[in-house]
VEXZAVEX-904853 format. One line per field, with one value per residue (C-alpha): residue number from 0; residue in one letter; x, z, y. Coordinates in nm, 3 decimals. Last residue first. Example, Ala and Ser with C-alpha at 12.3 -4.5 7.8 and 13.67 -1.06 7.14 Angstrom:
2
seq	(1;0)
type	(S;A)
east	(1.367;1.230)
up	(0.714;0.780)
north	(-0.106;-0.450)
END
This chain:
212
seq	(211;210;209;208;207;206;205;204;203;202;201;200;199;198;197;196;195;194;193;192;191;190;189;188;187;186;185;184;183;182;181;180;179;178;177;176;175;174;173;172;171;170;169;168;167;166;165;164;163;162;161;160;159;158;157;156;155;154;153;152;151;150;149;148;147;146;145;144;143;142;141;140;139;138;137;136;135;134;133;132;131;130;129;128;127;126;125;124;123;122;121;120;119;118;117;116;115;114;113;112;111;110;109;108;107;106;105;104;103;102;101;100;99;98;97;96;95;94;93;92;91;90;89;88;87;86;85;84;83;82;81;80;79;78;77;76;75;74;73;72;71;70;69;68;67;66;65;64;63;62;61;60;59;58;57;56;55;54;53;52;51;50;49;48;47;46;45;44;43;42;41;40;39;38;37;36;35;34;33;32;31;30;29;28;27;26;25;24;23;22;21;20;19;18;17;16;15;14;13;12;11;10;9;8;7;6;5;4;3;2;1;0)
type	(X;X;X;X;X;X;X;X;X;X;X;X;X;X;X;X;X;X;X;X;X;X;X;X;X;X;X;X;X;X;X;X;X;X;X;X;X;X;X;X;X;X;X;X;X;X;X;X;X;X;X;X;X;X;X;X;X;X;X;X;X;X;X;X;X;X;X;X;X;X;X;X;X;X;X;X;X;X;X;X;X;X;X;X;X;X;X;X;X;X;X;X;X;X;X;X;X;X;X;X;X;X;X;X;X;X;X;X;X;X;X;X;X;X;X;X;X;X;X;X;X;X;X;X;X;X;X;X;X;X;X;X;X;X;X;X;X;X;X;X;X;X;X;X;X;X;X;X;X;X;X;X;X;X;X;X;X;X;X;X;X;X;X;X;X;X;X;X;X;X;X;X;X;X;X;X;X;X;X;X;X;X;X;X;X;X;X;X;X;X;X;X;X;X;X;X;X;X;X;X;X;X;X;X;X;X;X;X;X;X;X;X)
east	(-0.222;0.134;0.271;0.065;0.110;0.207;-0.027;0.121;0.165;0.538;0.463;0.630;0.460;0.124;0.160;0.264;-0.033;-0.270;-0.111;-0.143;-0.378;-0.120;0.152;-0.068;-0.188;0.159;0.297;0.000;0.032;0.408;0.357;0.097;0.337;0.610;0.374;0.266;0.634;0.857;1.193;1.296;1.110;1.029;1.199;1.348;1.696;1.552;1.338;1.637;1.632;1.267;1.124;1.316;1.234;0.866;0.865;1.071;0.790;0.532;0.759;0.842;0.477;0.350;0.629;0.564;0.190;0.239;0.452;0.589;0.936;1.171;0.916;0.715;1.028;1.137;0.789;0.748;1.092;1.008;0.674;0.853;1.074;0.760;0.611;0.935;0.925;0.555;0.517;0.172;0.002;0.182;0.116;-0.260;-0.241;-0.023;-0.255;-0.548;-0.354;-0.246;-0.578;-0.615;-0.967;-1.308;-1.532;-1.701;-2.045;-2.027;-2.134;-1.934;-1.615;-1.350;-1.026;-1.118;-1.255;-0.935;-0.737;-0.964;-0.922;-0.544;-0.577;-0.814;-0.579;-0.266;-0.413;-0.540;-0.195;-0.033;-0.267;-0.161;-0.451;-0.571;-0.937;-0.910;-0.583;-0.750;-1.038;-0.814;-0.565;-0.836;-1.023;-0.708;-0.618;-0.965;-0.972;-0.633;-0.734;-1.061;-0.878;-0.659;-0.935;-1.162;-0.898;-0.745;-1.082;-1.152;-0.817;-0.870;-1.206;-1.042;-0.748;-0.944;-1.242;-1.102;-0.725;-0.750;-1.022;-0.804;-0.512;-0.729;-0.886;-1.176;-0.988;-1.164;-0.861;-1.060;-1.430;-1.657;-1.520;-1.558;-1.935;-2.119;-2.359;-2.077;-2.117;-2.306;-2.180;-1.820;-1.798;-1.933;-1.722;-1.403;-1.464;-1.502;-1.652;-1.559;-1.255;-1.480;-1.684;-1.367;-1.206;-1.521;-1.562;-1.199;-1.219;-1.535;-1.392;-1.079;-1.286;-1.493;-1.174;-1.008;-1.314;-1.329)
up	(-0.331;-0.275;-0.447;-0.763;-0.916;-1.281;-1.560;-1.821;-2.169;-2.223;-2.503;-2.319;-1.994;-2.171;-2.304;-1.962;-1.805;-2.041;-1.943;-1.572;-1.501;-1.649;-1.419;-1.109;-1.197;-1.267;-0.942;-0.737;-0.876;-0.820;-0.466;-0.395;-0.540;-0.300;-0.002;-0.093;-0.096;-0.402;-0.255;0.062;0.389;0.557;0.827;0.575;0.575;0.499;0.224;0.040;-0.300;-0.350;-0.119;-0.274;-0.627;-0.532;-0.423;-0.707;-0.964;-0.724;-0.627;-0.991;-1.095;-0.816;-0.855;-1.228;-1.178;-0.915;-1.156;-0.975;-1.111;-0.814;-0.532;-0.702;-0.741;-0.381;-0.242;-0.439;-0.336;0.028;-0.015;-0.164;0.146;0.361;0.170;0.205;0.584;0.631;0.424;0.498;0.658;0.461;0.149;0.199;0.278;-0.028;-0.258;-0.134;-0.216;-0.561;-0.664;-1.009;-0.953;-1.024;-1.310;-1.241;-1.277;-0.942;-0.677;-0.823;-0.801;-1.069;-0.962;-0.595;-0.595;-0.751;-0.472;-0.210;-0.387;-0.346;0.020;0.099;-0.070;0.089;0.441;0.408;0.295;0.587;0.829;0.713;0.809;1.151;1.114;1.337;1.164;0.823;0.959;1.138;0.854;0.598;0.832;0.907;0.538;0.439;0.722;0.620;0.257;0.354;0.576;0.305;0.051;0.308;0.479;0.151;0.006;0.315;0.269;-0.104;-0.039;0.215;-0.019;-0.313;-0.529;-0.879;-0.840;-0.489;-0.597;-0.898;-0.671;-0.421;-0.667;-0.903;-1.222;-1.484;-1.532;-1.423;-1.382;-1.523;-1.293;-1.005;-1.036;-0.953;-0.683;-0.482;-0.138;-0.211;-0.563;-0.515;-0.177;-0.293;-0.611;-0.428;-0.140;-0.358;-0.160;-0.408;-0.199;0.084;-0.154;-0.307;0.027;0.160;-0.157;-0.155;0.214;0.158;-0.144;0.051;0.350;0.131;-0.031;0.302;0.449;0.151)
north	(2.120;2.235;1.924;1.980;1.638;1.628;1.527;1.289;1.438;1.376;1.130;0.842;0.945;0.967;0.611;0.484;0.662;0.479;0.146;0.227;-0.065;-0.300;-0.165;-0.190;-0.540;-0.674;-0.532;-0.658;-1.011;-1.019;-0.889;-1.159;-1.415;-1.304;-1.315;-1.669;-1.767;-1.794;-1.702;-1.523;-1.570;-1.241;-1.032;-0.788;-0.944;-1.288;-1.135;-0.993;-1.164;-1.261;-0.995;-0.707;-0.824;-0.855;-0.486;-0.336;-0.336;-0.191;0.098;0.168;0.159;0.383;0.638;0.662;0.707;0.977;1.183;1.490;1.396;1.437;1.437;1.161;0.947;1.001;0.934;0.611;0.482;0.558;0.376;0.075;0.069;0.083;-0.211;-0.408;-0.346;-0.426;-0.744;-0.892;-0.590;-0.319;-0.523;-0.496;-0.123;-0.065;-0.259;-0.052;0.263;0.147;-0.010;0.139;0.266;0.120;0.012;-0.323;-0.161;0.013;-0.238;-0.530;-0.328;-0.403;-0.233;-0.207;-0.561;-0.694;-0.526;-0.680;-1.014;-0.997;-0.905;-1.192;-1.438;-1.293;-1.290;-1.646;-1.759;-1.579;-1.755;-2.102;-2.330;-2.442;-2.349;-2.043;-1.946;-1.929;-1.721;-1.473;-1.420;-1.364;-1.129;-0.931;-0.907;-0.783;-0.529;-0.386;-0.352;-0.186;0.062;0.214;0.269;0.434;0.647;0.764;0.858;1.067;1.242;1.299;1.462;1.689;1.759;1.895;1.805;1.744;1.693;1.553;1.310;1.218;1.134;0.944;0.702;0.644;0.728;0.940;1.164;1.466;1.388;1.118;0.846;1.090;1.046;1.366;1.485;1.640;1.484;1.162;1.088;1.198;1.028;0.693;0.686;0.782;0.542;0.234;-0.054;-0.327;-0.419;-0.534;-0.750;-0.898;-0.978;-1.142;-1.347;-1.465;-1.552;-1.753;-1.934;-2.030;-2.139;-2.366;-2.492;-2.566;-2.735;-2.972)
END
């Protein structure tokens, strides 16, 4: 019984933390507009940069990045205090933080795509694979200027790296809780980019202004 109560508590904490959407809060308080009605309509760092500039994007980055880290740390701490697998608590809290970012309870369940929050969560539970995925993301964006493409490819390759090369990346290989978290994140990121996929196929996807 204790395990399930703790599980529900961690899930709720992770979700409520994830629901704190920095882009929506900043756009409404500083600019008097909802970022979800501007630019691409996505409540995330890239759209904040596109609409309001690099300072707004930076503050969005800090908020979305930190909430994932806090959720994982709390999940790990609470599970370990009660003698349960800390990594499992971290993965559960992290997964719910990502869900909260995508469907925030505070903002009508309409949030961002969760790439940055997903990265911060994965950086805590699988640091080396997450950093490798970041390198892949940067290379693809630098070559194509498509943030969406870099995000999807990096997310897709992450669980593959952990499943086949986990032992070489200081993680257990195979179907661990970390692996399933990465599978969940990869599926969610790709599904949430369905509109971007259509635009990429048509050649209509917006490119990142690297100077900006």
